[in-house]
N, C-alpha and C positions, 0 to 999 in steps of 0.2 A: 606444485602437481606437475606430471609432464604437457595433459588433456588443455590446465585452463592457467592460464597466466595475466599477475595481474601487471602491467605499468601507468607508472606513476607519472605525469605530468610534471608535475610538484608538489615534493614532499613540504608536507605538513608536519607540526605536532598534535596530532586528535583524540590526547587524552582527550579522556571524559566528551568525548563529542558521544552521540546519539544520533547511529546510521538507521535511514530507515531504507527496505529491500524498493524497490516498481518492475521487478520483474512481471509481466505478464499474470493477472489472474484473471476468477471470474469477474466477465465481467469490465477485464479492462481497470478494475480500481485502482490497483498496486498501481500502474502507467499513468494511470491519468493521473491520481490523488500526486505521485511523487514526479511527476511533468512541470504540473504545477505548484509545485510550492517551488522548483529550480528556479520558475524565471518568477516566481513572485520575492522572491527573495536574493534572486542577481546571483545566486551560485556560480561560482568561477567550475568551469570543467578541472578536475587535476590527476584523470585517468582513467585508465580503463581494462577494462577485461577478455584478453581477448582469447582465442580457439579454433584452429579449423573447420571444428566443427558447428560452427557460428551460421548464422544469413552470408553471404555473401552480398549485400547490400551498404549501401552510405545512406546514410539520415542525411541531410542538406537542409541546417537553419543558420537563416541570415546568410544567406552562398557560402557557409563554409560544411566539409563536409565534415562527418563526425563516423566516430563507430558504434554498429550497433547497443555493445554493449558500455554506458562510459561510468564514469561518479563525477559527484561536486563537492564541492565542500562550501559552506556558508557560516558568518556569524550572526548571532540577533543580543542586541542587546538590550538588557534591561533598563531599567528607570532609575536602581539602584547602584547602578556603576558597575552590576554582574556579567556575564555575555553567557552566551549558549553559543560551540561551536554544534554542524548539524553536518553530517554529509551524506548525499543518496545516492544510489547506483539504480540507477536508468537502462529503461529496454525493450524496445516497441514491438519484442517478436519473441513466443514465444520458445525455450531452448530444449531440441532433443532431451525425452525423459530419462536417457539413459543415460544425461549430463545435468542430471539431474543433482545428486547425491553428490557430483564432485563443485558441481557450481555453492552450493551452502555449503559445504567446507571450506572451500576459495574464500567464501565471502566472508566465514567465522574466522579461520588463520588469521585473516587480514584483519577483521577487528580487533579480534583477543592480540594482535603485533601490538598494534594500532594503542590500547588500553583503551579503546572504548567502552562507555557506558553500556551501552546495551544495544541489540542490533532491534527496531521495528520492521514490522512483513504485517503489511496490512494484506483484506482478502475474500473477495467475493463470497456472502453467503446463499445458496441457491436455494430461490424463492419459487415453487411452484407456483400459476397461472398468476394469478392477481393477490394471491391469497400473502402478507406478507407475518413474522416472527413477531412484530408489534401487536398482531391480534390472534395470539397459538399460546398457551398454555404451555412454559415449560418448565416443571419441577426439577428441583439442584436436590444434593442429593439430601439437605436440610429441612425438602420437606416448603419453599422459599416455591413461590411464583415468579417468572422473571419474564417479561416483556408480555404480562395479560390483562386482555381486556377488564373494565368494571362490569359484575355480571350482575348489578345488583337487580338488575330486571331487562326486558329482551330492548323495550324505550333505549335504555342507555347507548345501545350502538351508531344511534341514530346524530347523535352528538358531534360527530366528523361529518363535516359536511363531504359528500363525493368528488368533486374539484377543488381540496381543496391538494394544496401541492405536495409530491410524492415523494419527494425533499422531506418531506417533516415524516412522511411515514415510516419512514425505512429504520430502523434501529441498528446499533453498534454493540457487539461480542467481544471482549477480552482473551484471552488465555495466555499462561506465561511459563515459559522453563522451570523457573525461580519462585522461591517462597519471596524472595526481593522484590521481584516483578511484579507477583501478587498484589502487594502489600502497595505499589506502584500503580494497578491499576485499579485498585478498592480508592485508593489515594483519589483517583482523578475518577467514582463514579462512575467507573466502565464494570457492565453485570458480566459478569462471567458464564461460558458457553460450557451447557453443563453434559452436555451426551453428543456425541457423535462422530464425523471422519471429518479431517485436515486431509487434503492430495497433499502434490505436487510441493513448489518451494516451502509453503509455507509449514504444511507437515514434517518437513525434513526440520528445515530449522529448528523447532518446537524440540522433535525428538535429539538430533544435534547439541541443543544448544543446552537441555536437561541433562544428559551425558556427558559431556562439556564440566558441567554444573557455572554454565556462559548463559546472560539471559536476556533472554531471547522472549517477546509479545509479539504475539498475533493478534492485530484488529478485525473484526468480522461483521464486515456490515453486507444488510439483505440488500442483491446486485440480483439485478434478472441474467440472463444465458442466456450464452451464446448473444450477444451486443452490447457494445462499450456501457458503463452505463456511470456518467459522471458525478451522477445526483451522492449516489453511493457516496464514490469517491471523494463527494463535499463534506459529508457524517465524517468519514475516516481524518479527514482535517481539520475537523471541530472537534474530535477527541483527544485529536494530537496537541490539543493547545492548552487540553489538561494534565496530559505528562509531561511535555519538553518545559523545562523551566524557558521561560521571556518568550517563548514563541505565540508568534503573532501573524496569521496570514488575515485578511480578509477575501470570504469564498463569497462574493458577491458576485462579483463578475462567470464564477465558476458555475455556478447556480444557472446566471443571465447567459450564459452559451451555452449548457446544457449539450444541446442540441447538436447544434456546429459543431463544436466538441467528438462528441460520442460517430461525428459521419467521419471526420477524420483519421481517430483511431481504427474505425472499422476500416477506413484505407488501408492503414498498415497493416492489417494484421493481413489482409488479400493478395495483398504486396510479399508478407512473408512465407504464401504457403506454396508450395510444391503446385507446379500450375497453371499457378493462379495468377492472373489479371495481374498482369505488367506496365498500364504506366502508371506513372509516377501521383503516390496523392495529395492532393492541396497542404503545404508544410500548415505546420500545426505550431498554433501562435504560442505555445504551451510547452518548454525548454528548451 
């Protein structure tokens, strides 16, 4: 497409690879999870997505300049001799709304041309106040309750300590554009998000994937609104472990450094906004 271009630094055989979307979402869930995966797996930078409409910035990592939208590849070896290849698109900056559909179509065109297995798009699910979907009853079309608490009596709600880690309270729901993807999520024991509106890149990817008959899976993690949520990103990575073969990443450091990472990502967001503060943020150790 004229407005968006893919430039590959290195051409790889990406047949059957799993592609992860790391464009900013609610709570920066997708960006934080993608950035952490890139660092944890020591993935190789293999290309960029470019546009004259993208932010005029350079993301500096380890003394090297990087494009604001780039993608990485890495392999995971299994104990049985098998292996899985992963591709991660990563950006710290929110694209203009008029480019979202073009970006999504560009990613899908590229993934299909490479014959990748599927595209996975993490997203934050807005939680109002202190309440989470983990303690709200959501009824599916079959009449089942998803993420509901036990309601035998009022005392049942006191079993969870108030000072328990927030990450343990968050839940991840899934949606897919194809029957194969739905089966994949079911096998991974990820409950289906029954009803609502998914906007931005994940929403467009799901719609376009359904239209094309290409598998797009969206992982919706309960997240705080308007601030980076590294704990929600950690829950997404836990779900990815159940979806992607041989995928194993230690997320203990992500939980441990959640506050620091959230502050750094918030700094990137301030720089990317028009008229925002231009003081360079502290470089992130992830990605």
